N, C-alpha and C positions, 0 to 999 in steps of 0.2 A: 479811406484808401485801402485798396486790396493789395496784399503782398503775395507774390508768387514765389514759392520756395521749391527748388528742385534738388532732390538728394540722389546722388549717384554713388554707389559703393563699389569700389574696385579692390579686391584683395590682391596684394602684391607679394609674390613669393620671395622669401629671404633665404639665401643659402646659409646653412649652419643652423644657429639657434634662433635667429631673429626674423620676425614678420611684423608688418604694420598694417593698420586700416586706413583707407583713403576715402575721404568724404569730399565731394564737390557740391557747393551750394551756390544758388543764384537768387539774389535778393535785390529788388529794384532800389530800395532805399540805402542798403549797405554796400551794394556792389557784389561782384563775384568773388568767391574765396574758396580756398582748399583747406580742409581741416585734417591733420594727420594725428593719429593716436597709435599707441602700441597695439599689437595684434590682440584682438578680442575685447578691446576697450571701446566704449561708446564715444560719440563726438563731444560729450560733455565732460570727458575725463579731465582732471585737473592738470595733467601733464601734456595735454594736447598742444599742437602747434598749428597756428592759423596763418595762412599765407594768402595775401590778397592777389587777385588776378586782374591785371590792368590791360584793357583793350584786348582781352582774350589771350594775352601772353602768360604762359605758365613758367615761372622761373625754375631753376634746378631745385629739386626737393631735398630736404634733409632726411636723415634716418632717425625715426623715433622708435626706440627699443625699450623693452621691458627690463628693468633692473640694470640697464647699461646707459641710460641717459639719451640725449639727443645729439646727433652728430651732423655737421653740415656736409653738403655735397663735396666730394673730393677728399674728405678727411679720412684718417685711419684710426682704428681703436682696437682694443683687446678685451676679450671676455672669455674667462676660463682658459681653455687650451686652443683658442682660435684667434687669429688676427684678421680683422675686417677692413674693408674700404667701403665708403658710402658712395654709391653711384646713382644719383638722381632718385633717392628714396629707397634704394635697394642696398641692403648690407650684404656684401659678398665676401665670402671667405677667401683670403688670398694666401694664407699659410696656416700651419699648425704650430703651436708652441708647447715644448716640453716643460715639465715642472721646474727645470733649472733655467728656463728662459731660452733654450736652444730653439732655433727656427727650423722647421721641417717644411720644405716646399710641397705643394700639392702633388699627389701621386708618387711621392718619394718615401723612402725609409731612411732612418738615421740611427746609428748605433753609437752609444756613448755610456761609459761607466757600467757596462754589463747589462744595459737595457736596449731593446730595439723599439724604436718609435715609428709608428705608421701614420701617414696622413693620406687617407684613401678617398678616392672619388668614385661614387656609384650614382650614375645619372646626375641629378642636380644636388645630391647630398654629399657633404664632406664629413668624414668621421675620423676621429683620432683615437688611437689606442697604443698601449705600450706593453711589451712582454719581457719577461726576464730572459737573460741569456747567460751562457757560461763562457768564461775566458780561460784558455789554457794554452801556454806556450805561444803567445802572440796571436792566437786564433779565437774568434767568437763562434759559438755553437748555439743553435736553437734548441729549445726544450724538446726532448725526444730524440735528438741526434746522438748517435754512438760513434766513437772514434777510438783509435789506438794511440797509446802513448807508451813507448817501450814495450814491456811485457804485459801491459794491462789493457783491458777493454773498459772504456769509460762511457758513461751515458749522462747527458745533460738533463737534469730534472729541475722542477720548480725550486726545490730546496738547495740545489747546487749540483756538483759533480759526484756521481755515484760509481763505485768500482764494481762492474758486473762480474769480472773474472780475470784469469791470467791466460795469456797465450803460451803454449808450450814451447820449449826451447827449439830453435831452428824450424819453427812452423808458422805459417801464415793464417791458418784457419782452425787448427785444433785448439779448443778452448776449455779450460777448467773453470767451472763456476767457483765463486768465492766459497772457501771452506772445503773444496773438493781436492782429492789427491788421486794420482794414477801412477802405476808402475809400467814402464816400457823400457826395453833394452837394458835391463839391469840398473835402471835409475828410477828413483821415486820423485815424481813431480808434485809439489804441494802448492796450492793457492791458499795460503794460511791467513785467516783473519786474526789480526793481532790487537784490534781495538775498534771502537766505533769509527767507521769510515776508513780504516787502515787495513791494507792487505799486503802480504809479502809473498813473493814467488821464490820458492826454494827448490833446487835440484840436488838430490843426494845420491851419491854412488852407493849401491847396495852391496852388501857382503855380510859375512858372519864372523863373529869373534868367539873362539872356543879355546878355553884353557890358555888364554894369553896370545893365541895365534889368530891372524886375520886370514880369512878365506874369501875368495870371490864367488859370485853367484854361479851356481851349477857345479862348483868344485866339490870333489869327494875326497875323503881322508879317513884314516883309521886311528882310533885312540883307545888303547886298552881293550883290544879285540872288538870294539864297536865301530861299525862303518857308518859315517855321516855324509850328508850332502847339504850344501848351502842352497836354500830356496830363494826365489826371486824377491820375496818380501823381507829377506834378512833373517829368517828363522831357520832352525836346524831340522833336518829330516833324518830320522834314524832308519837306515836301510836294513840293517841286520847285524850279524856278528861274523867275524872271520878268525879262523885259526889255521895257520900253516896252509893258506890257500883255499881252505874249505869255507864256503859261505853258507850261513844259515839265516833265513829270513826271520825278522822280528816276530816273535810269537810262535815259532816252530821249534820242535824237538826232533833230534835225529840220532838213531842208533846205527853205528857203523864200526865193524870189526871190534866188537866188545866195548866200544866207547860211546857214551851218551854225550851229545852236544845240545845244550839248551840256550836259547836266546829269548829272553822275556823282559818285560817291563813292569816295575812296581811303582805306582804313582808317576813320578817324572824321571826315575832312575832306571837305566837299562843294565841288565846283568847278563854275563856270559858264564855258563857253568858247564864244566867238562869233568866227567868221572867215568871210571870203569864199572861195568855191570855184566854179570854172567847170567842174568835172567833171559828168558826166551823171548820176551816181548818188551817193546819200548814202554808201554803203559806200566808194566811191573817195575821197570827200572826207575821211572819217574816217581811212582808211588813209594818205592823203597827209599829214594833220595829224600823225598819230602818227609817221610816218617823219621829218618835219621836226623834231619834238621830240627824237627819238632822235639825229638828226645834231647838233642844238645841244648836247645833253648830252655827246655824244662829243667835240665840240670843246672844251667846258669842261674835260673830264677831261684831254685832251692838253695844253691850255694850262697 
């Protein structure tokens, strides 16, 4: 007896993870039959499925999958993050599944518990992925998005929400980076870092406190013959010395009508010194004054 065996191999594309191999055989003694195996497996595979063909009629084919079993035509099953339906031997992805079991329809996105889930279709391929998101004041933000919350500029990162900086008071665009400060219009604006991931925005009215008195920015006053001005940053600026309407700049000496006026600074202390002098030049008067002070100091040391 001569047996004629015909092998026809048809690869069937499976959307998602699954494919299978299709073998059709013709044998006069055994009759026609179809052998289905998982993709890449031979017709002698132990998990093969043999389907008889009667009078040329091919019944609906099951889906034979690797590591997911065999599923009859019309059934549905799940593998990893995909939900499949078996259509005449082809396992088609009908939806994606999140790790918590949530169903994401094809071509859709789904947001839940701070995660964005994608079920994307590209040609005949379905892919699933998930990305971290940030949740702030009832809104979800993608990684890389920046947004404003009150006085703060926030950015969504993989690790969570990060404070980029502080928006200045009554401003939409002027931004202080975290740790930065700026003085404007008599106010100090500070975007202060107070701890890991914690930032505080503070506005301080600037001014100066001197000898128990408070002075505003730019204000000038005189105390014990010394003329002061309050700077924008809250520090004192010594302008010079004043005596009966006469102004002497700091570091200058003046001889007028037999009187010497001196305004000078030693370390952080400013002195105003006024004395009579009959010398012909200012230099001689200053030298004489310094010599007298030196002698007085020497006498105090000896005593």
